[in-house]
N, C-alpha and C positions, 0 to 999 in steps of 0.2 A: 287848651283847656285842662285843667289838671285834674278834673273828675270826671273825664270822659274817657272812652277808650283810646289807646295811645296809637297814634298813626304809624303806618308803616316808616321804619327808620332804617339808615344804611347799618348793615350788619357790622358789629363791633369786629375788629381783626380780621382774618381772612378765611374763605370758606375752603373747603377740602375740594381738590380736584380730584377727579377719577368716579364721581357720584353717578354721571350719567352712563359710563360703563359697566361700573357695578349693578346698576339698576337692569340692564340689558343681560348682564350675566344670570342676575337672580332670575328674571323672567323665563330664560331658558331653562332653567332647572324646574321651575314651576311649571311650564307647558309639560315638560318631559313627565314630570311627576303626575301630573293631571291624567295625561292619555295612558300611562302606564297603570295608573290605580283604577281607571275607567275598566280596563281590559280586565284586571284582575278580579274586579268587583262584579262584572259580569258573569267570569267564569265560576266565582264563589257562591254566586246566588243559584246559578244553575246545579250545583253539586247537590248530588242526593234526589234528583228529581228524573224525571223522564228526559228532559233536555240537557242532562248531564253531558259534559265533553268527553270525547274518547281520550284515551291515553295519546294515541296518535296524534290527534287535534291537539292538545294541551303540549306535546313535545313541538309542534310547529309554533304554536303560540308563544312559547318559552323562547325558541329560536329568535322570533319576531321581536320580543322584547329585547334580548340579547343585542340585536342589531341597533335598535333605537338607542341604548345605553352606549354602544359604541360608537355611534355617531355623535351622542350629547358629550362623550368623553373628548373628541376632536374640537367639537365646537366650542366646549367649554375652554380648552387649552388656549385656543385663538382667541375669545372673548377676554379670558383674564389676562392674556399677555398685553392686549389694549388697555385695559384697566390700569395694570402695572405702570405701562408706559405714560398713560394720562396722569396718574397721581404723581408718580417721581419727577417727570417732567413739571406739573404742575406745583409741587413743592419748590424745585429750585427757581421756577420764575417768581413765585412770592418771596422767597428768602432775598433774592438778587434786587426785586424791586424795594423791598425794605432796606436794605443796605445802600442802596444808591439813593434813597431819598435821605437818609440818614449822613450822607455827604462821606461814604466810606468808599474808597477806590475799590472796583471790582477786579478779581484776577479772572485770569481766563478761564472759561468753562472746560470742565476735565470730561470730555465728551468719550473719551474710552474708558475712563474709571465709572462714568455713569453707566455706559452701555452695559457694563460687566455686571454692576449693581443690579441694573434691572433684570438680566437673566437670571441672575441668581432668585431674586424675588420671584419671576415668573415661573422657577422650577420648583420654587416652594410651593407655591400656591397651586401649581399644576399637580404635585404629586397629592395634596390634600385633596383636590377635587378627584383625581384618580380613585383615592381610596373611597372617596363618597360613591362613586360610580359601582366600583367592585362590590361594597357592604351592601348597596340597594340591589346589585345583581345577585348577590346572596339571598337576600332577603325573598326577592322575587322567587329564584329558584326552589326554595324552601316551601313556599305557598303551592307553587306547580306541583312539587312531588306529593305534598300531602293530598292535592287534589288527584293526582294520578292513583295516589293508594287508593282514594276513596271510590275510584272508579273500578278498582281491580276487587276491593274487599266489600261493595256494596251487598247486603245480604246476610252478611254475617253479622251477627248481634254484637260481639264485643268490637270488634272492628269498626262497624257502623256507628256505633255511639262514640267511640274515641275519636273517629275521625270527624264527627257532626261537631262535637266539643271544640275540636280544633278549627273547623269551619266557622264557628260562632265566633270564636276569638279573632280569626282572620278578617272576619267581616267587620268588626268593631273597628279593628285597627285600619282597615282600607278606607272606612268612612270617616273616621276622626283624626288619625295620626299619619297618614300617607306611610311612604316607604321608609325604614328606618336605615338611615345612612350612616349614624355614628352613636356609639355609647361612652358618653364621658366619664372621669374617674368615679364620680358619685353615683354611676350606674343609672343616669338619666339617658333616654333615648330620645335622639334628635331626627325628625324626619329630613327628607332630602332637601327639601325647598326651604324649610326652616334653617337647617346647618349651613347652607350655601348663603343665605341672606347674613346670617352671623360672619359667616366667615369672610365674604365680600367686604362687608363694612367694616369690619377691624381691620382688614388687610389694607384697605385704601386709606384709612386713618392710620395706620402703622408706617407705611410706607410714606406717605405724604409728610408725616411729622418727621421721619428718619431724613427724607431729603431735605426739609426746611434746617433740620439739627445740623446735620454734616455740612450744609452750606455756610452756616453762621459761624462754626467752629474751624470751618478751613479759613474763614476771613479773619479769624482771632477774637468773636465775639461769642461771650459765654453766658450773660443774663438775657431771659426772656421773660414777658409777663404773660401768664394765664387770662384768659378770657373769663368774663363774669356773667353767670346765668342766675336768676332766680325763676321759679323754684329749681334746684337742682338734688341730685341723690346726696344719701348721706356718705359716700365715698369721696365725691369729688369737693362737698361744701367746704372743707379746710383749705381748698386750693383754690377758691373762686377769687380771681384778682390776684393773686399772689406772684412774687417775683421770685424765679427759682434758677439755679445754676445748671446750665447744659453738662459739664464735665465734672464738678465740684471744684473746679480751681478757684472760684471768687468766693473766699471766704465770706462767713456770715448770711449766707444764704442756704435753705434747702435744696437739694439737687432734684433733677428731673426724675433721676432713678428712684429717689424716696418718694416722689409723687406717684410715679407709676406704680410703684410695690404697695401704696395705700389705695390703688384703685382707680387713678385718675386717666382717663383715655380709655376705659373699659369700652366693650362692645356698646354701640349705639351712643357714646358719649357724646355731647354738644360743644366740648371744650376743645379751644384751640391755643395757640401761643404766638407771641408776636415780640419781635426785637425790643429789647429795653438797653438804652446805654446811659448809666449814670457816670456823673463825674467823681471821681475816687475820693475827693476830699469834700464835698459839699452833698453828694447824692443827688446833684443836680444834672441835668444834661449838659454835656460838655459844649461841643461846637455849636455854632448858630443852627447850621443844617439840622442836626443831630436834635435841638433843643426843639424846633419847630415839629419833628416825627414825634417826638415824646409827647408834646403838647396834643398832637392830632390823636394819639392813640390813648392818652389819658382822656381825652374830652370823649372819644368814642366809648370807652369803658364805663364813664360817668353816664352818658347817654343811655347805654343800654341798662344800667342799673335804675336810671330814673324811669325808663320805660316798662322795665319790671316790675316797679313799684304801681306804677299808674295802672297797668293791667291787672295787677292785684286787686286793687282797691273795688274793680269792678267786676270780679270773679265769681260771686255768688249772686242770684236770683234777688235775695233780700237787699244786697249792698246795690244792685242797680236801681231797685224800686226806691230804695231810701234816697239815693242821691237825685235820680232822674225825675222822680213823681214827687217828693216830697222836698226836698231840701234846695235844689237849684231853682225849681219856679218860685220857691218862696224869697230866695236870695236875690232873684233878679227884680223881684216886686219891691225888695227892701232897697235896692241899688237905686229905683227911680225915685226913692224918697230923698237920695243923695242928690240927684239932677234937680229936684224939685226945689231944694233948699239953695242952689246956687254955688255950691262949694266942691263941684264934683273933680276939678283940677287939683285941689289941695288933699282931697281924699286920695286919688289915685297917685300921687305922688308920694303921700305917707305910706301906701302899700308898697310901694317900689322901693321906697328907702327900708322898711321893715324887711323885704323881701333880700335886698343886699346884705342887710344886717345878719340874717340869719345864715346866709351863705358864707360869710366872713369867717377867716382864721380866728378873728377875736371872739367871735360867738360860739361856744362849746356845747356838745351834748354830753351830759354828764347824768351818772345814775348815783343814788344814795343808797348807801348801806350801812348798817351797824358794826361796829366795832368787833362784836362777838361773832358775825357773819363773814367778815372778809376773811378769814382762813381757810373756811371752807370753800368759797367761791375760788381763791388762788389753787388749791388744791385740785377741784373739780377741773379748772381751766377756762369755765365760762360761768356765766350767769343763768340762773335757773328761773322758769316762770313759776306761776303760783300754781299752775298745771301741774306741774312736776312736785313742788314743795308743800302745797296745799297752806302755805303762810304767806303773809302779806303784811307790810307796815300800814297798809291802806285797808280797803275793803277786802273781804276774803269771800269770795263768792264765784267760784268756776262757772257756774250757770250763768248768772249776769253778765260776767266778762266775755265768756263764749257767745251769748247774745250780743254784745256790743261788736266784738270781733267779727262776727258773721256779717252784722250790716255795716258797720262802718269802715271795715279792713277787709272785707270779702273773704275771712277765712272760713273754711269748712269746719264743721262741728268734728268729723274724724282726724283731722290735722293731728300729727304728733306732738303731744305736750312740748318736746323739746324743741319744736320747730315753730312754736307760737313766739310772737314778738315780745322784746324786752323792752319796759318803760323807763323813760328817762324824762329829762327837760334840757330845754335850750337856753343858756345864759351866758351874757359877757363875763359875769363874775360868778361862776358856778359854787365856789366855796362861801359865798356871801349871798346865797339867792333869798335868803329870808325863811321865815316860817312855814311857809308853803311846800319848800323842798325840805327843810330841817326834819318834818315830822317823818320821813322816810328813810333818814338813817344821818350819823355823825360823820359820815366818811363821803366825801365828794369822789367819784371815780370819774375822770375826764378822758373823754375818747377821742382816738384820732380824729381829724375832719374828714376822711375819706369815708366814715361810717355814716355821714350824712347822706351820701347819695343812694342809699338804699334804706332809707328812714322816712316816715310820714310826720307830721304834728298837727296839732289841734291846739286852739285856744283854751286853756283851762283843762280841767280833769275829762277824759274823753268818756269815762264810765257815767260821771253824773250828766254830762250835757248830751251824750247822745240819747239817753233814755229819755231827755224832756225834749228831743229833736230841735236842739240848737247849736248843733256842730258839725262840721266837715272834717275830714282829713285830707291834707294835701301833701306831695312829697316836701320836704324841708327846703330844697333847692329851689323848688318852683310854686311858691306861694303867688295867688293872684287876688283879686280885690273880692272875692265870693269868700276867702278865709275869715273874713269879720262878720259875725252874725249881728243882726240889728232888731231882733224882735222885740228888745226891750222898749222900742220907741213907738209911739202911736200917732197916727195923723198923717197928713200928704206931705209934711214938710218939718225939718228940726228948727228950733230955736237957734240964736247965733250961740248961746251958752251950750247947747246940746252939741252943735256943732263943734265947737272948740274941745269939748270934753272927749268926743269921739276922735279926733285928730290925735290928741295928747294921749290917750288911751293906746292907739297904735304906734305911737312913737316908744312906747314902753315894751312891744312886744320882744321877748328875747333877752330882757333886761334884767338885773337884779332888783328893781323896783317891786315895790308891794303892791302896786296899782293893779287894778282888776284884770287886765290884759297881759300883764308880765308874766304869770305862768303859763308857759308854752310846753306843752306836753309833747314829747318824742317818743314813736312806736319803732322800734329798731326791728327790722327783717334780718333773717339769716343768721341768726345767734349773736351774741356778743363774748368773745373769748378773749384771754389774757392778752392776745396779741394786738386787740384792737385798743388797748388802753395806752392813752398817751402820758398821764401821770396821775397819782392818787393824793387826795389832800386830806389830811386828817384833821379835824376840826374840833375834835375833843381830845381824847387821850392819844398820846404817840402808840406807835405801833410795838408790840412787845418784840423780844430780841428773835423769837421763833418767826414772828410775821415779817420782820425786817430781813431775816435770812431767805424767806420765800419770796420776798419783792427783788432782792438781789439776785437770786438764781434765775429768777424769770426776765431779769432785765428791764423792771419798772419802776420810773423814777418815782420819788414820793417826797412829799414835805408835811410839814406840821404848821398850821394856820390857825391861832385863836380867834 
């Protein structure tokens, strides 16, 4: 069902091994920090009162904390070694499984090399954890020394006021921040458990990815495809679903170094990558075995994109109410009219044909733009929503559009303007689509078929029809019988003439016909960048020399069609 919450699906690409061990490591430091923090806070709260601890008692408590930190250091070394081993071996296993599935002969495992690599990684993270414990110990010692001074100086006005000011600051630190274990370059203080969690998650991902990368490269494979997620952060968004070169040896592709330099695989990043094997001459998978693997990987990528879009549609309370309480019950009632009229089979077949037509390579998503705006779009590198430009060839009303997007597309009002969807249309002949498309511009920017998997569509203009409660949005590649709204019909059945008219109108979905249902609006999530453009068709004036040069520089094909 396209407008209900997406079911659990197989995760695209591979999961990162070592997460369980990382979680145990993190819990180890959380427990230690809590225990030490409780001891500190208890001592701080007693300071300046009759129950204040003596210098001797504070010295004993500090020694007990040092002992706890020493035990933590040893336990951390053991737990981190387990985490490194699980992550590295898991990465090797994932890579070899993909290589085998692609029909690539496996070379013998490099046990000695792998073992040395794991020792290096274990030593690296062990040193970082040791630094954490050392810094936490220093923080703890500072607090206890201040408390000892308080015990000595209580009763002297200057000393008492100074120490109590410090104690109040320490109390806040103990309650809210935990033990300071690391200060980064920006001067931000990290407490022990938060820093260890960031360190563990980042290390697991890095080691896992390095193991996969090294195994691919050792087998002579250089191209991988990045997983796809929506929503995603600004750093990762440009790399969603992209193919990259691990070493830079394959020309025409960005490198993994480029991706990581721009922030991909940052701490707590959800992205992963998998093997990609194109045929050098056609860009299609080479061997039969490899072709099957790529088809499966692409299928998983597309499923992930569709699932994200389905989830998005119901992500606000208003959208859930709109679909589940208003539209779906009404559409089910309308469908009963079809059954009563005796042409259910023809109706379902027409919808299935329309669904296949929208998914096909022949039907394109296109965006109309005016000749005087094309240069700015190309220079910006992406299309902008009216929430950014405050202009539109249609209705300019960010309030109405925000209302519709919240109810129809599940978008929060606070979403960044540049993350709002871009609107286009679906057509088998986008340059000849007729007056409904032409009002938005004399240039048809035709998008690559891959964009469909992160797009939804509606019959007609979503702004007008949603405000009249007459339309639902569904993933472009997954429309069903609820896509066609029947509110214009009255009575329990349709006449033969009405039935034929309805079937004929469904046949026009996604075509360049001027029939009522022909204009199928597309809503594209995740930005539309120049890399998403398949070609540009100028239906009015040809491009200027400057625009021609821009198109050439960006590698975008174009044509003039009167």
